[in-house]
C-alpha positions as CSV (number, residue, x, y, z in Angstrom):
1,M,0.0,0.0,0.0
2,A,1.3,3.4,-0.9
3,P,2.4,5.7,2.0
4,K,-0.4,7.9,3.4
5,N,-0.1,11.6,3.8
6,D,0.3,13.1,7.2
7,I,-2.7,13.9,9.4
8,R,-2.8,17.7,9.3
9,I,-2.9,19.6,12.6
10,L,-5.0,22.6,11.7
11,D,-5.3,24.3,15.1
12,V,-4.3,23.7,18.7
13,R,-5.9,25.4,21.7
14,Y,-5.2,25.0,25.3
15,L,-8.4,25.3,27.4
16,H,-7.3,26.6,30.8
17,G,-10.3,25.9,33.0
18,S,-13.7,24.3,32.8
19,N,-14.7,24.0,29.2
20,I,-17.2,22.3,26.8
21,W,-15.4,19.0,27.3
22,T,-14.6,18.7,31.1
23,Y,-14.0,20.6,34.3
24,R,-10.3,20.4,33.9
25,E,-7.6,21.7,31.4
26,V,-7.4,20.0,28.0
27,L,-5.5,20.4,24.8
28,E,-8.0,20.7,21.9
29,V,-6.7,19.8,18.5
30,R,-8.4,20.2,15.2
31,L,-7.3,17.5,12.8
32,D,-7.7,17.0,9.1
33,L,-7.4,13.3,8.3
34,G,-7.2,13.9,4.5
35,E,-7.1,10.7,2.6
36,L,-7.1,8.7,5.9
37,E,-10.7,9.6,6.4
38,Q,-11.3,6.7,3.9
39,Y,-9.1,4.3,5.9
40,P,-10.3,3.2,9.4
41,S,-7.9,1.2,11.5
42,N,-9.0,-2.3,10.2
43,T,-8.2,-1.4,6.6
44,L,-4.5,-0.5,7.1
45,P,-2.4,-3.7,7.0
46,G,-0.3,-4.2,10.1
47,L,-1.3,-1.0,11.8
48,N,-3.0,-2.6,14.8
49,Q,-0.2,-5.1,15.4
50,R,2.5,-2.3,15.2
51,L,0.6,-0.2,17.7
52,T,0.0,-3.0,20.2
53,T,3.7,-4.0,19.9
54,W,5.0,-0.5,20.5
55,L,2.4,0.3,23.1
56,P,1.3,-3.0,24.7
57,A,-0.5,-1.2,27.6
58,L,-3.2,-0.1,25.1
59,I,-5.0,-3.2,26.2
60,E,-5.8,-1.4,29.5
61,H,-7.7,1.4,27.6
62,T,-11.4,0.6,28.2
63,C,-12.5,3.3,25.7
64,G,-16.3,3.6,25.2
65,V,-16.7,-0.2,25.6
66,G,-16.2,0.1,29.3
67,E,-14.0,-2.9,29.8
68,R,-10.3,-3.9,29.6
69,G,-9.4,-4.3,26.0
70,G,-12.2,-2.0,24.9
71,F,-10.0,0.2,22.7
72,L,-8.4,-2.9,21.0
73,Q,-11.9,-4.0,20.1
74,R,-12.5,-0.6,18.5
75,L,-9.2,-1.0,16.6
76,E,-10.1,-4.4,15.3
77,G,-13.6,-3.3,14.4
78,G,-12.4,-0.2,12.6
79,T,-12.0,3.3,14.1
80,W,-10.8,6.5,12.6
81,M,-7.3,7.9,13.0
82,G,-8.3,10.9,15.2
83,H,-9.6,8.5,17.8
84,V,-6.4,6.4,17.5
85,L,-4.2,9.4,17.9
86,E,-6.1,10.3,21.1
87,H,-5.3,6.9,22.7
88,V,-1.7,6.9,21.4
89,I,-1.1,10.3,23.1
90,I,-2.7,9.2,26.4
91,E,-0.6,6.0,26.5
92,L,2.6,8.0,25.9
93,L,1.7,10.3,28.7
94,N,1.1,7.3,30.9
95,L,4.5,5.9,30.1
96,A,6.1,9.2,30.8
97,G,4.7,9.2,34.3
98,M,1.9,11.7,33.9
99,P,-1.1,9.4,34.0
100,T,-4.3,10.5,32.2
101,T,-7.4,8.7,31.1
102,F,-9.6,11.5,29.7
103,G,-9.8,12.0,25.9
104,Q,-12.5,12.5,23.3
105,T,-12.6,12.8,19.5
106,R,-15.6,14.2,17.7
107,E,-16.5,14.8,14.0
108,T,-17.0,18.4,12.9
109,T,-19.4,19.5,10.2
110,I,-16.5,19.3,7.7
111,S,-15.8,15.8,6.3
112,G,-12.5,14.4,7.5
113,V,-12.0,17.1,10.1
114,Y,-12.2,16.2,13.8
115,K,-11.7,17.8,17.2
116,M,-9.6,15.7,19.5
117,V,-8.9,16.6,23.1
118,F,-7.0,15.0,26.0
119,R,-6.4,15.9,29.6
120,A,-3.4,18.2,29.9
121,P,-2.4,19.6,33.3
122,D,0.5,21.4,31.6
123,E,0.4,23.0,28.2
124,A,4.0,22.5,27.2
125,V,3.9,18.8,28.2
126,S,0.7,18.3,26.2
127,R,2.2,19.9,23.1
128,V,5.2,17.6,23.2
129,A,2.9,14.6,23.7
130,L,0.9,15.7,20.7
131,A,4.0,16.0,18.5
132,Q,5.3,12.6,19.6
133,G,2.0,10.8,19.3
134,H,1.4,12.2,15.8
135,A,4.9,11.0,14.7
136,L,4.3,7.6,16.2
137,L,0.9,7.1,14.6
138,M,2.2,8.2,11.1
139,A,5.1,5.8,11.5
140,A,2.7,3.0,12.4
141,I,0.4,3.8,9.5
142,N,3.3,3.9,6.9
143,D,5.2,0.9,8.5
144,K,8.2,3.0,9.4
145,P,10.5,2.5,12.4
146,F,9.8,4.4,15.5
147,E,11.7,4.7,18.8
148,V,9.1,4.7,21.6
149,P,11.6,5.0,24.4
150,A,12.9,8.2,22.8
151,A,9.4,9.6,22.5
152,V,8.7,8.8,26.1
153,A,12.0,10.4,27.1
154,A,11.2,13.6,25.3
155,I,7.8,13.9,27.1
156,R,9.5,13.1,30.5
157,T,12.1,15.7,29.9
158,Q,9.4,18.3,29.4
159,I,7.6,17.1,32.5
160,D,10.8,17.6,34.5
161,R,11.1,21.1,33.1
162,S,7.6,22.3,33.6
163,F,5.7,20.1,35.9
164,L,5.2,20.7,39.7
165,G,7.8,19.1,42.0
166,P,6.6,16.2,44.1
167,S,6.2,18.2,47.3
168,T,4.0,20.9,45.7
169,D,2.1,18.3,43.6
170,S,1.2,16.3,46.7
171,I,-0.3,19.4,48.3
172,V,-2.2,20.4,45.1
173,T,-3.5,16.9,44.7
174,A,-4.7,16.9,48.3
175,A,-6.4,20.2,47.7
176,A,-8.1,18.8,44.5
177,E,-9.4,15.9,46.6
178,R,-11.1,18.4,48.9
179,K,-12.5,20.3,45.9
180,I,-10.2,23.3,46.6
181,P,-9.3,25.0,43.3
182,H,-5.7,26.0,42.4
183,I,-3.9,28.4,40.1
184,R,-0.3,28.0,39.2
185,L,1.3,31.4,39.5
186,N,4.7,30.9,37.8
187,A,6.6,28.3,35.9
188,G,8.0,26.9,39.1
189,N,6.3,25.7,42.3
190,L,4.4,28.8,43.4
191,V,0.8,27.8,43.5
192,Q,-2.4,29.5,44.8
193,L,-5.0,27.3,46.5
194,G,-8.4,28.8,46.6
195,Y,-9.7,32.0,45.1
196,G,-9.5,35.7,46.0
197,K,-9.5,36.6,49.7
198,R,-9.9,32.9,50.7
199,Q,-6.7,31.8,48.9
200,R,-3.5,30.4,50.4
201,R,-0.2,30.2,48.6
202,I,2.4,27.5,48.7
203,W,5.9,27.2,47.3
204,T,7.0,23.5,47.7
205,A,6.5,22.8,51.4
206,E,6.4,26.5,52.4
207,S,3.1,28.4,52.8
208,D,2.1,32.1,53.1
209,H,2.1,31.4,56.9
210,T,5.8,30.7,56.7
211,G,7.5,33.9,57.9
212,A,10.7,35.3,56.3
213,I,12.2,35.8,59.8
214,A,11.6,32.2,60.7
215,E,13.1,31.0,57.5
216,G,16.1,33.2,58.1
217,I,16.5,31.8,61.6
218,A,16.4,28.2,60.2
219,Q,19.2,29.0,57.8
220,D,21.4,30.2,60.6
221,K,22.2,26.9,62.4
222,D,24.1,28.5,65.3
223,L,21.2,30.9,66.0
224,T,18.7,28.1,65.7
225,K,20.7,26.1,68.3
226,A,20.7,29.0,70.7
227,L,16.9,29.4,70.5
228,L,16.3,25.7,71.0
229,T,18.7,25.7,74.0
230,A,16.7,28.5,75.5
231,C,13.5,26.5,75.2
232,G,15.1,23.4,76.8
233,V,15.4,21.4,73.6
234,A,18.4,19.1,73.5
235,V,21.0,20.2,70.9
236,P,24.7,19.3,70.5
237,E,27.4,21.6,71.8
238,G,29.1,23.5,68.9
239,Q,31.1,26.5,67.8
240,V,31.2,28.6,64.6
241,V,34.7,28.5,63.0
242,H,36.3,30.5,60.3
243,N,39.2,28.4,59.0
244,A,40.5,24.8,59.2
245,A,42.8,25.6,62.1
246,E,39.9,26.9,64.2
247,A,37.9,23.8,63.2
248,W,40.6,21.6,64.7
249,E,40.9,23.7,67.8
250,A,37.1,23.7,68.3
251,A,37.0,19.9,67.9
252,Q,39.5,19.5,70.7
253,D,37.6,21.9,72.9
254,I,34.3,20.1,72.3
255,G,35.8,16.7,72.4
256,L,36.2,14.1,69.6
257,P,34.4,12.8,67.6
258,V,32.7,15.8,66.0
259,V,30.5,16.9,63.1
260,V,31.5,19.6,60.6
261,K,28.7,21.3,58.6
262,P,27.7,24.5,56.9
263,S,26.0,27.1,59.2
264,D,23.3,27.7,56.6
265,G,23.3,24.6,54.5
266,N,20.5,22.1,53.8
267,H,19.8,18.6,52.4
268,A,22.9,17.3,54.2
269,R,25.2,18.9,51.7
270,G,28.6,19.6,53.1
271,V,27.9,17.6,56.4
272,T,30.6,15.2,57.6
273,L,30.0,13.0,60.6
274,D,32.1,11.1,63.2
275,L,35.4,13.0,62.6
276,R,38.3,12.0,64.8
277,E,41.5,13.0,62.9
278,Q,42.9,16.5,62.3
279,A,43.3,15.9,58.6
280,D,39.8,14.7,58.2
281,I,38.4,17.7,60.2
282,E,40.4,20.1,58.1
283,A,39.2,18.4,54.9
284,A,35.6,18.5,56.2
285,F,35.9,22.2,56.9
286,A,36.8,22.9,53.2
287,L,33.8,20.8,52.1
288,A,31.4,22.6,54.4
289,D,32.8,26.1,53.7
290,A,32.1,25.6,50.0
291,E,28.3,25.2,50.8
292,G,27.5,28.2,52.9
293,S,28.6,31.4,54.5
294,G,30.0,29.8,57.7
295,V,31.0,26.5,59.3
296,I,30.0,24.9,62.6
297,V,31.9,22.2,64.5
298,E,29.7,20.4,67.0
299,R,29.7,17.3,69.2
300,F,28.9,14.1,67.3
301,I,25.8,12.4,68.6
302,E,25.8,8.6,68.6
303,G,22.7,7.2,66.9
304,T,20.7,7.2,63.7
305,E,19.6,10.2,61.7
306,H,15.8,10.9,61.7
307,R,13.7,13.5,59.9
308,L,10.4,14.5,61.6
309,L,8.0,16.5,59.6
310,V,6.1,19.1,61.7
311,V,3.0,20.7,60.2
312,G,0.9,23.1,62.2
313,G,2.5,22.2,65.4
314,K,2.1,18.4,65.0
315,V,4.5,15.6,63.9
316,V,2.7,14.1,60.8
317,A,5.5,11.9,59.5
318,A,9.0,10.6,60.4
319,T,11.7,8.7,58.5
320,R,14.9,7.1,59.6
321,G,18.2,7.1,57.7
322,E,20.8,4.4,57.2
323,P,24.4,4.6,56.0
324,V,25.1,3.5,52.4
325,W,27.6,0.6,52.1
326,I,29.0,-1.4,49.2
327,V,30.5,-4.9,49.5
328,G,33.6,-5.8,47.7
329,D,33.9,-8.8,45.4
330,G,37.7,-8.8,45.0
331,V,37.4,-7.9,41.3
332,S,35.3,-4.7,40.8
333,S,36.5,-1.2,41.7
334,V,34.7,1.1,44.2
335,E,33.2,3.0,41.3
336,Q,32.0,-0.1,39.6
337,L,30.5,-1.4,42.8
338,I,28.7,1.8,43.4
339,D,27.1,1.6,39.9
340,T,26.1,-2.1,40.2
341,Q,25.0,-2.1,43.9
342,M,23.7,1.4,44.4
343,N,23.0,3.4,41.2
344,S,21.2,0.4,39.6
345,D,18.5,0.8,42.2
346,P,15.4,2.2,40.3
347,R,14.6,4.4,43.2
348,R,17.8,6.4,42.6
349,G,18.0,9.2,40.0
350,V,19.0,12.8,39.4
351,E,15.4,14.0,38.9
352,H,13.3,15.2,41.8
353,Q,10.8,12.4,41.6
354,F,13.4,9.9,42.9
355,P,13.5,9.3,46.6
356,L,17.2,8.5,46.5
357,T,19.9,10.4,44.6
358,T,22.4,8.9,42.2
359,I,25.9,8.7,43.8
360,N,28.6,10.4,41.8
361,V,32.0,9.2,43.1
362,H,33.9,11.7,41.0
363,K,32.1,14.8,42.5
364,E,34.3,16.4,45.1
365,G,32.5,16.1,48.4
366,G,31.4,13.7,51.0
367,V,31.9,10.4,49.1
368,Q,35.5,11.1,48.3
369,L,36.1,12.2,51.9
370,E,34.6,9.0,53.2
371,L,36.8,7.0,50.9
372,R,39.9,8.9,51.9
373,R,39.1,8.2,55.5
374,Q,39.2,4.5,54.6
375,R,42.4,4.9,52.6
376,L,40.5,4.2,49.4
377,T,39.8,5.8,46.0
378,A,37.2,5.3,43.3
379,A,39.7,3.0,41.5
380,S,40.4,0.9,44.6
381,V,39.3,-2.8,44.4
382,P,38.0,-3.9,47.8
383,A,38.6,-7.4,48.9
384,E,35.8,-9.9,48.7
385,G,33.3,-9.3,51.5
386,Q,34.9,-6.0,52.5
387,R,32.3,-3.4,53.5
388,V,33.0,0.1,52.3
389,L,31.1,3.1,53.7
390,I,30.0,5.5,51.0
391,Q,27.6,7.9,52.7
392,R,26.6,8.5,56.3
393,T,23.9,11.1,55.7
394,G,21.1,12.1,53.3
395,N,19.4,8.7,53.0
396,M,16.4,9.2,55.3
397,A,13.8,7.2,53.5
398,I,12.6,4.5,56.0
399,D,9.3,5.4,57.4
400,C,9.1,5.2,61.2
401,T,6.1,7.5,61.9
402,D,4.3,5.0,64.1
403,D,7.5,4.5,66.3
404,V,7.9,8.1,67.4
405,H,7.7,8.5,71.2
406,P,5.3,11.3,72.4
407,D,8.2,13.1,74.1
408,V,10.2,13.0,70.9
409,A,7.2,14.4,69.0
410,H,6.8,17.1,71.6
411,A,10.5,18.1,71.3
412,A,10.2,18.3,67.5
413,A,7.0,20.4,67.6
414,L,8.6,22.7,70.2
415,A,11.7,23.2,68.0
416,A,9.5,24.2,65.1
417,R,7.6,26.7,67.3
418,A,10.8,28.1,68.7
419,V,12.1,28.9,65.2
420,G,8.6,30.1,64.2
421,L,7.9,27.7,61.3
422,D,4.5,26.4,60.5
423,I,6.0,23.6,58.3
424,A,9.4,22.3,59.4
425,G,11.7,19.4,58.9
426,I,13.4,18.5,62.2
427,D,16.6,16.6,61.9
428,M,17.2,14.5,65.0
429,V,19.9,12.0,65.9
430,T,18.9,9.3,68.4
431,R,19.6,5.6,69.0
432,D,15.9,4.8,69.3
433,V,13.1,7.2,68.2
434,S,10.6,5.2,70.3
435,R,12.3,6.3,73.5
436,P,12.6,9.9,75.0
437,L,15.7,11.9,74.0
438,A,16.8,12.2,77.6
439,V,17.0,8.4,77.8
440,T,18.9,7.9,74.5
441,R,21.0,11.1,74.9
442,G,19.8,12.1,71.4
443,A,19.5,15.7,70.2
444,I,18.0,17.9,67.5
445,V,20.7,18.9,65.1
446,E,18.8,21.0,62.5
447,V,15.5,22.7,61.9
448,N,14.7,23.1,58.2
449,A,12.3,25.4,56.4
450,G,10.7,24.2,53.2
451,P,11.4,20.5,53.9
452,G,11.2,18.0,51.1
453,L,8.2,15.7,51.3
454,L,9.3,13.0,48.9
455,M,10.9,10.8,51.6
456,H,7.5,10.6,53.3
457,L,5.5,10.2,50.1
458,K,7.8,7.4,48.7
459,P,9.8,5.8,51.5
460,I,12.0,3.0,50.4
461,H,10.6,0.9,53.3
462,G,7.4,1.4,55.3
463,Q,4.1,3.1,54.7
464,P,3.8,6.3,52.6
465,R,2.3,9.2,54.6
466,P,-0.4,11.6,53.3
467,V,1.8,14.7,54.1
468,G,0.3,16.7,51.2
469,R,-3.1,16.3,52.9
470,A,-1.6,17.3,56.2
471,V,-0.3,20.6,54.7
472,C,-3.6,21.2,53.0
473,D,-5.6,20.6,56.2
474,H,-3.2,23.0,58.0
475,L,-4.0,25.7,55.5
476,F,-7.8,25.1,55.2
477,A,-10.3,24.2,58.0
478,A,-12.4,21.2,57.4
479,D,-15.3,23.3,56.1
480,D,-13.3,25.7,54.1
481,S,-13.2,25.1,50.3
482,G,-11.1,28.2,49.7
483,R,-13.8,29.6,47.4
484,I,-15.4,33.0,47.2
485,P,-18.8,33.7,45.8
486,L,-18.3,33.7,42.1
487,V,-20.8,34.7,39.5
488,G,-20.4,33.7,35.8
489,V,-22.4,35.5,33.1
490,T,-22.7,34.2,29.6
491,G,-24.8,34.9,26.5
492,S,-24.9,37.9,24.2
493,R,-27.7,40.2,25.4
494,Y,-26.6,42.9,27.9
495,T,-24.3,40.6,29.7
496,A,-21.8,43.4,30.6
497,A,-24.6,45.5,32.1
498,I,-25.8,42.6,34.1
499,A,-22.3,41.9,35.4
500,R,-21.9,45.5,36.5
501,M,-25.2,45.7,38.2
502,V,-24.5,42.4,40.1
503,G,-21.2,43.9,41.1
504,W,-22.8,47.0,42.4
505,I,-25.3,45.0,44.5
506,S,-22.4,42.9,46.0
507,H,-20.4,46.1,46.6
508,L,-23.3,47.6,48.6
509,D,-23.6,44.4,50.6
510,G,-20.2,45.2,52.0
511,K,-18.1,42.9,49.9
512,S,-14.9,43.8,48.1
513,T,-16.1,43.0,44.5
514,G,-14.3,42.5,41.3
515,V,-16.0,42.5,37.9
516,A,-14.5,41.4,34.6
517,C,-16.8,42.1,31.6
518,K,-16.8,43.6,28.1
519,D,-16.8,47.1,29.7
520,G,-13.5,46.5,31.5
521,L,-12.0,45.2,34.7
522,F,-13.4,46.8,37.9
523,L,-12.4,46.5,41.5
524,D,-14.8,48.2,44.0
525,R,-16.1,50.7,41.4
526,R,-12.7,51.6,40.2
527,C,-11.9,50.7,36.5
528,H,-8.5,49.2,36.4
529,D,-8.6,48.3,32.7
530,A,-11.0,49.7,30.2
531,A,-10.3,47.1,27.6
532,D,-12.7,44.2,26.9
533,S,-12.2,41.9,29.9
534,A,-14.8,39.2,29.1
535,H,-12.1,36.4,28.9
536,W,-10.3,34.0,31.1
537,Q,-7.1,36.1,31.6
538,A,-9.1,39.0,33.1
539,G,-11.1,36.6,35.2
540,E,-8.0,35.0,36.5
541,R,-6.7,38.5,37.5
542,L,-9.7,38.8,39.8
543,L,-9.2,35.3,41.3
544,I,-5.6,35.9,42.2
545,N,-6.3,39.2,43.8
546,R,-6.2,38.7,47.6
547,N,-8.7,41.5,48.3
548,V,-11.5,40.2,46.2
549,E,-14.4,38.7,48.2
550,V,-16.9,38.3,45.4
551,A,-16.0,38.0,41.6
552,I,-18.4,38.5,38.7
553,I,-16.9,37.3,35.4
554,E,-18.5,37.6,32.0
555,N,-17.7,34.7,29.6
556,G,-18.8,35.0,26.0
557,A,-19.4,31.9,23.9
558,A,-16.3,32.6,21.9
559,S,-14.2,33.0,25.1
560,I,-15.5,29.6,26.4
561,L,-14.6,28.0,23.1
562,R,-11.2,29.7,22.7
563,D,-9.8,29.5,26.3
564,G,-12.3,27.8,28.6
565,L,-13.5,29.4,31.9
566,A,-11.2,31.1,34.4
567,Y,-12.6,29.0,37.1
568,D,-13.6,25.4,37.7
569,R,-16.9,25.9,39.5
570,C,-19.0,28.9,40.5
571,Q,-21.7,29.9,43.0
572,V,-24.0,31.5,40.5
573,G,-24.2,31.0,36.7
574,I,-26.3,33.3,34.5
575,V,-27.3,32.4,30.9
576,T,-29.2,35.1,29.0
577,D,-29.8,33.9,25.5
578,F,-28.7,31.7,22.5
579,E,-28.0,34.5,20.1
580,G,-24.8,35.1,18.2
581,I,-24.5,31.7,16.6
582,E,-23.4,33.3,13.3
583,A,-20.3,34.8,14.8
584,L,-19.0,31.3,15.9
585,A,-18.6,29.6,12.6
586,D,-14.9,29.4,13.0
587,F,-15.5,27.2,16.1
588,D,-17.8,24.9,14.1
589,V,-20.9,26.2,15.9
590,H,-23.8,26.5,13.5
591,T,-27.0,25.4,15.2
592,P,-28.8,25.9,18.5
593,E,-27.8,22.4,19.5
594,H,-24.1,23.4,18.9
595,M,-24.7,26.5,21.0
596,R,-26.3,24.4,23.8
597,K,-23.0,22.5,24.2
598,V,-21.2,25.8,24.7
599,L,-23.5,27.6,27.0
600,R,-24.3,24.6,29.1
601,T,-20.8,24.9,30.4
602,Q,-21.8,27.8,32.5
603,V,-24.6,25.8,34.0
604,D,-22.6,22.6,34.4
605,V,-20.0,24.3,36.7
606,V,-22.6,25.6,39.2
607,L,-21.9,24.1,42.6
608,A,-24.4,21.9,44.4
609,D,-25.1,24.7,46.9
610,G,-25.1,27.3,44.1
611,C,-27.7,28.5,41.7
612,A,-28.3,28.9,37.9
613,V,-30.1,32.1,36.9
614,L,-31.8,31.4,33.5
615,N,-33.9,33.4,31.1
616,A,-37.2,31.6,31.1
617,A,-38.4,33.6,28.1
618,D,-35.8,31.9,25.9
619,P,-36.9,28.2,25.5
620,H,-33.3,27.1,24.7
621,V,-32.0,28.7,27.9
622,A,-34.9,27.3,30.0
623,E,-34.1,23.8,28.8
624,L,-30.7,24.0,30.5
625,A,-32.3,23.9,34.0
626,P,-32.1,20.1,34.5
627,L,-28.3,20.3,33.9
628,C,-27.7,22.4,37.1
629,D,-26.4,20.6,40.2
630,G,-27.8,23.4,42.4
631,E,-31.0,25.5,42.5
632,V,-32.4,27.3,39.5
633,I,-34.0,30.8,39.5
634,F,-35.9,31.7,36.4
635,Y,-36.5,35.3,35.3
636,A,-38.8,36.7,32.6
637,A,-40.8,40.0,32.3
638,D,-44.0,38.1,31.5
639,P,-45.2,36.2,34.5
640,A,-47.2,33.9,32.2
641,T,-44.0,32.5,30.6
642,P,-44.7,28.7,30.5
643,A,-41.4,27.5,31.8
644,M,-41.5,29.9,34.7
645,V,-45.1,29.0,35.6
646,A,-44.2,25.3,35.7
647,H,-41.1,26.1,37.7
648,C,-42.9,28.1,40.3
649,A,-45.7,25.5,40.6
650,A,-43.0,23.0,41.5
651,G,-41.7,25.3,44.3
652,G,-38.9,27.0,42.4
653,R,-37.9,30.7,42.8
654,A,-38.4,33.3,40.0
655,V,-38.1,37.0,39.3
656,T,-40.7,38.7,37.1
657,M,-42.8,41.9,36.5
658,R,-46.1,42.5,38.1
659,N,-48.0,45.8,37.7
660,G,-44.9,47.7,36.6
661,R,-42.8,46.6,39.5
662,I,-40.3,43.7,40.0
663,A,-41.7,40.8,42.0
664,M,-39.7,38.0,43.5
665,V,-41.7,34.7,43.5
666,V,-41.1,32.2,46.3
667,N,-43.4,29.3,47.2
668,S,-45.7,30.6,44.5
669,Q,-46.1,33.9,46.3
670,D,-45.1,37.3,44.9
671,V,-42.8,39.3,47.1
672,P,-42.5,42.9,45.8
673,L,-38.9,44.2,45.6
674,S,-39.0,47.0,48.1
675,G,-36.6,49.9,47.8
676,L,-36.9,50.2,44.1
677,A,-39.2,52.8,42.7
678,P,-41.6,52.0,39.9
679,L,-39.6,51.1,36.8
680,D,-40.7,54.2,34.9
681,H,-38.0,56.1,36.9
682,W,-35.4,53.4,36.0
683,R,-36.2,53.5,32.4
684,A,-36.0,57.2,32.3
685,R,-32.3,56.9,33.4
686,Y,-31.4,53.7,31.5
687,G,-33.8,53.6,28.6
688,A,-31.6,51.5,26.4
689,L,-31.4,48.8,29.1
690,P,-34.3,46.3,28.8
691,D,-36.2,45.0,31.8
692,E,-34.8,41.5,31.3
693,A,-31.3,42.7,32.2
694,L,-32.6,44.2,35.4
695,L,-34.4,41.0,36.3
696,A,-31.3,38.9,35.7
697,A,-29.3,41.2,38.1
698,V,-32.0,41.0,40.8
699,A,-32.1,37.2,40.5
700,A,-28.3,37.0,40.7
701,G,-28.3,39.2,43.8
702,W,-31.0,37.0,45.4
703,A,-29.0,33.9,44.5
704,L,-25.9,35.4,46.3
705,G,-28.0,35.8,49.4
706,V,-28.2,39.5,49.4
707,H,-31.3,40.8,51.3
708,P,-34.1,41.8,48.8
709,R,-34.5,45.2,50.5
710,L,-30.8,45.9,49.8
711,I,-31.1,44.7,46.2
712,G,-34.0,47.1,45.6
713,A,-32.4,50.0,47.3
714,G,-29.1,49.3,45.7
715,L,-30.5,49.3,42.1
716,E,-32.4,52.5,42.9
717,A,-29.1,54.2,43.9
718,F,-27.1,52.5,41.1
719,E,-24.1,54.4,40.0
720,C,-21.6,53.6,37.3
721,E,-17.9,53.1,38.0
722,A,-15.8,56.1,37.5
723,G,-15.1,56.9,33.9
724,V,-17.0,54.0,32.3
725,P,-20.7,54.7,31.5
726,L,-23.0,51.7,31.8
727,L,-24.8,52.5,28.6
728,A,-21.7,52.3,26.3
729,S,-22.1,48.5,25.8
730,V,-25.8,48.6,26.1
731,V,-26.3,51.1,23.3
732,E,-23.9,49.2,21.1
733,E,-25.9,46.0,21.7
734,A,-29.2,47.8,21.0
735,V,-27.8,49.2,17.7
736,E,-26.6,45.7,16.6
737,A,-30.0,44.2,17.5
738,T,-31.8,46.9,15.4
739,T,-29.4,46.4,12.5
740,A,-29.9,42.7,12.5
């Protein structure tokens, strides 16, 4: 069979928040299969065999069949290449260590053109996965060689470059399990949990509760010891030294053996234990001096290293260390033994996801010093059975949380409080962590800010500990979702005016309110950006603002299709109409049914304790009501609107017009909106604004829990934000409607 032309990638969009496909980020790809539209998978000789040989775990993909091997059934029965590409990409991501299961492929109205999406927590990673998956599929179609390990390595490299580190990821994952939203604030590990004023920020295992002063104290090991001593915490005697000669003198004063370490180091870098000889102490000084701004010599504590993790004043996890040894065979060099006995361990690596690090015998540092103390080099050949010590520190990966004595836990928590850290890694040396320090003559040797969590998440022995959840629970009370009241507005009729009126009502209710709409970006009546702000970037600006207590965000249909929403869920979702379909042809939206798939997004994301505010006068909008997880409030000027009548009869709430005034309907009873004069006065001021917009704003304020009297009085006293007249967008919409 002649080679097939490449599948053309016509367009790629990264949808940042909830979207028409799912509540999470996805990469949406528009594909043109070209001639392959005529060739489903069962018509291409050898394709299925090559795919299952290269990617044997495709058998685990259930696909739409709902059982193991479901996707393979689809392959054998004949499925189109867009669908195949979706599964190839998902499997490559799985192999690269970023598991995902979500993907969809759908036909468009153009023959041979499909939209394919897959779950993509990071845009850069997803784009690399798309490129590698596309190359693999075309190689399989045309019976060309392909190196799957190289493709996986390329994706994994991008994951290492741009994905969250294991400590941060564990906290974010725990937040997601509690339905707490998050926003990544930079390319590193700075992440916001929650929205607006309810947010907390983390950077690896540090939080916005972690004080800079406390962190500075923790970096100064000598000062830390002084503070711990003042609190009655056992610490080893020590001295700060400035040169190798002083180090030897201090060691003699303290009494051998000693430890030499940097005064502001971390992760056990530059730390040398159990030093007894002058030459070793002077060499250890040089090693420690290269790591920090000072060097400490302190008494060596007999025992085993332990790391206790303190979060919010409690010990939540503990690990024990062990020295690293190799055993000679009489043939292999030290370097060869390290590679075969140590570095071959799959738990060792240079990337941050490995609980143990690769040992580099050629790097000047602790390994070489240990070898010199044993009169060995990397090239030495130990005798058969000879044990050679390679590392004494930095291998704390044996879980011992359940063994920690209450007195030991108390000492660790006291040490964290003395320094002022809400999250701390306490390094302790003791013969037995299940006995009090006073009995074992143990001591706390370091207090660390921003401790790594991987040793607790992936211990080499023992039970993994949910330390990410512990940090998340420390930052958020059990009933705190980190969410602020959030109102989403979508449709095409007067949505900016509705957003601004709801913002005004919220502002009068005493809440610091942000509004992002076509008229601009507003914070408490002040316009911060007069440009069109009905898009996810502007919405996100509100959500990362620590002053915002209520956010109102307008989302046009085009914005939802182009970028997704700025948020995952909302308290109130307003849908006004199904108009504007003709402007969405580039997104393959041509019919009311297509528009329904777009606008239902705003209803789908309403929280279970939230409310959808829907225009009952538009049958298409009214039909979205069953999709809402929360309550529904209908609005319509005509109280006889069929959808609203049925809704009220069933006990639902509504907002309508009655005798020239706004009426709020609850339990089938009209409650006049007090505080607002007859609408003739309103229309005299805002004649271009139809009653339906005012009704939508009233319903949204009601859904937010604002007292009806305040809603009425607020609208009566409505004022525009400085410099941006309300009627600008309203008049423009009215002109467009008249022209149409």
